[in-house]
C-alpha positions in Angstrom: 51.3 1.5 -19.8 50.6 5.0 -21.0 47.4 4.0 -22.7 46.2 2.3 -19.5 46.7 5.5 -17.5 44.9 7.5 -20.2 41.9 5.1 -19.9 41.7 5.5 -16.1 42.0 9.3 -16.3 39.3 9.5 -19.0 37.0 7.3 -16.9 36.6 4.8 -19.7 35.5 1.3 -18.6 34.5 -2.0 -20.1 30.9 -2.8 -20.8 29.4 -4.6 -17.9 26.4 -7.0 -17.8 23.0 -5.5 -17.0 22.6 -4.6 -13.3 19.7 -6.3 -11.6 17.3 -5.2 -8.9 17.8 -8.2 -6.5 14.6 -7.4 -4.6 12.7 -8.5 -7.7 14.4 -11.8 -8.3 14.6 -15.0 -6.2 16.4 -18.3 -6.1 13.8 -21.0 -6.2 16.2 -23.4 -4.6 17.1 -21.1 -1.7 16.6 -22.4 1.8 15.1 -20.0 4.4 17.6 -18.8 6.9 16.3 -18.9 10.5 17.3 -16.3 13.1 18.7 -17.2 16.4 15.4 -16.1 17.8 12.5 -16.0 15.4 9.7 -13.5 15.4 7.4 -16.1 16.8 9.7 -16.5 19.8 9.4 -12.8 20.6 5.7 -12.9 20.1 5.4 -15.8 22.5 7.6 -14.0 25.1 5.6 -10.8 24.7 2.4 -12.8 25.1 3.7 -14.4 28.3 4.7 -11.1 29.7 1.3 -9.5 29.0 -0.5 -12.5 30.3 1.1 -12.1 33.7 0.4 -8.4 34.1 0.1 -6.7 37.5 -3.3 -6.7 39.3 -3.3 -2.9 39.0 -1.6 -1.9 35.7 0.5 1.2 35.8 -0.8 4.3 33.9 -0.6 3.6 30.2 1.9 5.9 28.5 2.6 6.9 24.9 6.1 7.3 23.5 7.0 8.7 20.1 10.4 8.0 18.5 11.3 10.1 15.4 14.2 9.1 13.2 16.5 11.2 11.0 16.0 11.5 7.3 16.6 15.1 6.0 13.9 16.4 3.7 12.0 13.1 4.2 11.0 14.6 7.6 8.1 16.0 5.6 6.5 12.5 5.9 6.7 12.6 9.7 5.2 16.1 9.7 2.3 15.1 7.5 1.8 12.0 9.5 1.5 13.9 12.8 -0.8 16.5 11.3 -3.1 13.8 9.8 -3.0 12.0 13.1 -4.4 15.1 14.8 -7.1 15.4 12.1 -8.0 11.7 12.7 -8.7 12.6 16.3 -6.5 9.7 17.6 -3.1 11.4 18.2 -2.0 10.7 21.9 -0.6 13.3 24.2 2.9 11.8 24.2 4.6 11.3 27.5 8.0 11.0 25.9 9.3 12.2 22.5 12.8 11.4 21.2 14.3 12.8 18.0 17.4 12.5 15.9 18.4 15.0 13.1 15.3 16.1 11.3 13.4 14.0 13.8 14.7 16.4 16.5 13.3 19.4 14.6 9.9 17.7 14.0 9.9 16.6 17.7 10.6 20.1 18.9 7.6 21.4 16.9 5.3 18.5 18.0 6.3 18.4 21.7 4.2 21.3 22.9 1.1 19.7 21.3 -1.2 19.6 18.2 -1.7 23.4 18.4 1.8 23.6 16.8 0.7 21.6 13.7 0.6 24.8 11.6 4.3 25.2 12.4 5.0 21.6 11.3 3.1 22.2 8.0 4.8 25.5 7.2 8.3 24.3 8.0 8.0 21.0 6.0 6.2 22.3 3.0 7.7 25.7 2.4 11.4 25.2 3.3 13.8 25.4 0.4 17.4 24.3 0.2 18.7 27.9 0.7 16.6 28.1 3.9 18.7 25.3 5.3 22.2 25.9 4.0 24.3 28.0 1.7 26.9 26.2 -0.4 30.5 27.6 -0.1 32.7 28.3 -3.2 34.5 25.1 -4.2 37.9 26.4 -3.2 36.8 27.6 0.2 34.9 24.3 0.8 38.0 22.3 0.1 39.9 24.1 2.9 37.1 24.2 5.5 35.3 21.6 7.6 32.1 21.6 5.5 30.8 22.1 2.0 28.1 24.5 3.2 27.1 26.9 5.9 24.2 26.1 8.2 23.4 29.8 9.1 20.0 29.7 7.4 18.9 26.7 9.5 20.0 28.5 12.6 17.7 31.4 11.6 14.8 29.0 10.9 15.2 27.4 14.3 15.3 30.8 16.1 12.0 31.7 14.4 10.1 29.2 16.4 12.3 28.5 19.5 11.4 31.8 21.2 11.3 32.6 24.9 7.5 31.9 24.9 8.2 28.5 23.3 10.8 27.7 25.9 8.3 28.5 28.7 5.8 26.2 27.1 8.4 23.3 27.0 9.4 24.0 30.6 5.7 23.8 31.7 5.3 20.5 29.9 8.5 19.2 31.5 7.2 20.2 34.9 4.0 18.2 34.1 6.1 15.1 33.7 6.5 15.0 29.9 10.0 14.5 28.4 11.7 15.5 25.2 15.1 14.1 24.3 17.4 15.0 21.3 20.4 13.1 20.2 23.6 14.5 18.7 27.1 13.0 18.0 30.1 14.3 19.8 32.7 14.5 17.1 35.8 13.9 19.1 34.1 11.3 21.4 32.5 9.6 18.4 29.4 8.7 20.4 25.8 9.6 20.9 25.0 12.4 23.3 21.4 12.6 24.6 20.1 16.0 25.7 17.1 16.5 28.1 15.5 19.5 26.3 12.9 20.0 29.0 15.5 20.3 31.7 17.4 22.9 29.5 14.2 24.9 29.0 13.4 24.8 32.7 16.4 27.1 33.4 14.7 29.8 31.5 17.8 31.9 30.9 19.1 33.5 27.7 21.9 30.9 27.8 19.3 28.1 28.0 17.5 29.5 25.0 20.7 29.6 23.0 21.7 26.1 24.0 18.3 24.7 23.1 18.6 26.2 19.6 22.2 25.0 19.3 21.4 21.4 20.2 18.7 21.3 17.5 21.1 22.6 14.9 23.8 20.2 16.1 21.5 17.2 15.8 20.8 18.1 12.2 24.4 19.0 11.2 24.7 16.5 8.3 28.4 15.6 8.3 30.6 17.1 5.5 27.7 19.1 4.1 27.2 21.1 7.3 29.8 22.2 9.8 30.1 20.7 13.3 28.4 22.8 15.9 30.5 24.1 18.7 28.9 23.8 22.2 30.7 25.6 25.0 30.9 23.6 28.3 33.0 23.3 31.4 35.0 20.2 32.5 36.0 20.3 36.2 35.3 24.0 36.2 37.6 24.6 33.2 36.0 26.1 30.0 36.1 23.8 27.0 34.3 23.3 23.6 32.7 20.2 22.2 32.0 19.8 18.5 28.8 18.0 17.6 27.4 16.7 14.3 24.3 14.9 13.1 23.0 12.4 15.7 22.2 10.1 12.8 25.9 9.2 12.5 25.7 7.2 15.7 22.0 6.3 15.9 19.3 6.6 13.4 16.8 6.7 16.2 16.8 6.0 20.0 14.6 5.4 23.0 15.1 7.1 26.3 12.5 7.0 29.0 12.7 8.5 32.5 13.2 6.0 35.3 13.4 6.0 39.1 16.1 4.2 41.1 15.2 0.7 42.0 12.5 0.2 39.3 12.4 -3.1 37.5 12.6 -2.8 33.7 11.5 -6.2 32.5 8.2 -8.1 32.7 5.0 -7.0 34.5 6.9 -4.9 37.0 8.0 -2.5 34.3 6.5 1.0 34.8 5.8 1.0 31.1 3.8 -2.2 31.1 0.9 -1.9 28.6 2.2 1.3 27.1 2.5 2.2 23.4 5.7 2.8 21.5 5.2 4.6 18.2 8.2 4.8 15.9 7.9 7.1 12.9 10.7 6.7 10.3 11.5 9.6 7.9 12.2 7.3 5.0 11.8 3.8 3.8 12.8 0.6 5.6 14.7 -0.7 2.6 16.6 1.3 0.1 15.4 1.6 -3.5 17.5 -0.3 -5.9 19.3 1.9 -8.5 22.2 1.6 -10.9 25.6 2.3 -9.3 28.3 3.6 -11.7 31.6 1.9 -11.6 33.3 4.8 -9.8 34.9 4.7 -6.4 32.8 7.5 -5.0 29.6 6.0 -6.3 30.4 2.7 -4.8 31.3 4.4 -1.5 28.1 6.4 -1.3 26.0 3.3 -2.2 27.8 1.3 0.5 27.3 4.0 3.2 23.6 4.1 2.2 23.3 0.4 2.6 25.0 0.6 6.0 22.6 3.4 7.2 19.5 1.4 6.2 20.9 -1.7 7.9 21.7 0.3 11.1 18.1 1.6 11.2 16.6 -1.9 10.8 18.9 -3.2 13.6 17.8 -0.3 15.9 14.2 -1.0 15.2 14.7 -4.6 16.1 16.2 -3.6 19.4 13.2 -1.4 20.1 10.9 -4.2 19.3 12.8 -6.5 21.7 12.5 -3.9 24.5 8.7 -3.7 24.0 8.4 -7.5 24.1 10.3 -7.7 27.4 8.3 -4.8 29.0 4.9 -5.8 27.9 4.5 -2.8 25.7 2.8 -2.4 22.3 5.1 -1.8 19.2 3.8 0.4 16.4 6.0 1.2 13.3 5.3 3.5 10.4 7.6 4.5 7.5 7.4 5.9 4.0 5.8 3.1 1.9 8.2 1.1 -0.3 6.0 1.7 -3.3 6.3 5.5 -2.9 8.1 6.7 -6.1 10.7 9.4 -6.6 11.4 10.3 -3.0 13.7 13.4 -3.0 17.3 13.2 -1.9 17.5 13.8 1.8 19.7 16.9 1.3 17.4 18.5 -1.3 14.6 20.7 0.1 12.1 21.2 -2.7 8.8 22.6 -1.4 6.8 20.8 -4.1 8.4 17.4 -3.4 8.2 17.9 0.4 4.5 18.9 0.1 3.8 15.7 -1.9 5.6 13.6 0.9 3.7 15.6 3.6 0.4 14.7 2.0 1.4 11.1 1.7 2.1 10.9 5.4 -1.2 12.7 6.1 -3.1 10.3 3.8 -1.5 7.2 5.3 -2.5 7.8 8.9 -6.0 8.7 7.9 -6.5 5.5 5.9 -6.0 3.4 9.1 -3.4 1.0 7.6 -0.2 3.0 8.3 1.1 0.9 11.2 2.8 -2.4 11.4 3.5 -4.3 14.7 6.7 -6.1 13.6 10.2 -4.8 12.9 11.5 -4.9 9.3 12.8 -8.3 8.2 9.8 -10.5 9.0 7.1 -9.5 6.5 6.7 -11.4 3.2 9.6 -10.6 0.9 11.8 -9.2 3.7 13.4 -12.4 4.8 16.9 -13.4 3.6 17.4 -16.9 2.2 20.6 -18.9 1.6 21.2 -18.8 -2.1 22.0 -22.1 -3.7 23.2 -20.8 -7.1 23.0 -18.1 -9.6 20.0 -19.2 -11.7 17.3 -16.8 -10.5 13.7 -16.1 -11.4 11.7 -12.9 -11.5 9.1 -12.5 -8.7 6.4 -13.6 -8.5 6.8 -16.2 -11.3 6.5 -19.8 -10.1 9.4 -22.1 -10.6 10.4 -25.5 -9.3 13.8 -26.6 -8.1 15.3 -29.7 -9.7 15.8 -32.6 -7.3 19.3 -32.8 -5.8 
């Protein structure tokens, strides 16, 4: 038994078969698995809704949804700047943001005249501009591995009293900006109306605006929960908030009036455009996973996050189909190589990702009108065995 314990402690392990990138292989005998509702069903429903539009369509609106994604937010920033350069960027009526999407949304909400801020922030920021790692011993006995003080300073540099007045003016004009964070104790998404906060115009409102942005981007374990003072039934209390991405990779929130119908041609957003900009890829890159508990855990959590994002995108697509809206989705291309880890802020890598986003929107082929899971190579089939082939080699299945 002693030698077995020694092997475990030393991390020794048996030689395993070669790990395979399952995206690049297929079972020629697999049968396609149908969904309860196929994409064609949604397309038919959306077509029927649009065909029975109101005689006088409501004003067409533009909504922007920005996901989380750490340093991959550079892709969102480059995309937005390139969109301005292309001359086709709308004046968004609603912007929602989670995590780094909240930061990008805060910079984009006032308008394209803040594009220089987007470019600077997402091409010059270094890891030490976002967080400072704590000594190992101190980290083990605290609620995070690093301190987010540097990020708070970067946020304060652009969220100034003048900026707050600009946001308040846009809010008064009817535009809306929403940010999501996660209440740690409540374990649920909290949505903040940033324009309503800015409208108060006080020093406390300025501090709360900055705090919410930092809370939305408080990557759990790495960065500490952000404490937000509040009152409950007149009694003072404190709520701790972490990265909104722990409960929602992205979200849609649109203002509504009491009594409005939110399905079919009576929707006030009939004919409007929903633009979803993902800071990352729709499917994770395959990579070797060492046979270690933590490595397996991290890979599993990553798979869960990607799956959650795809599910949320499908929900948004369903909503657009029922409301007669147009769905537009853009993400980092799957073929993009060597994307940085989301917690690494390297100006050179972020600049490369920024330029990729800028290039994609200017080429005119950046958008897709379907959620992930329906394009060629994205569907899941029922595997009939373990004899696989490498794509795109042709193979025939033996008769049963």
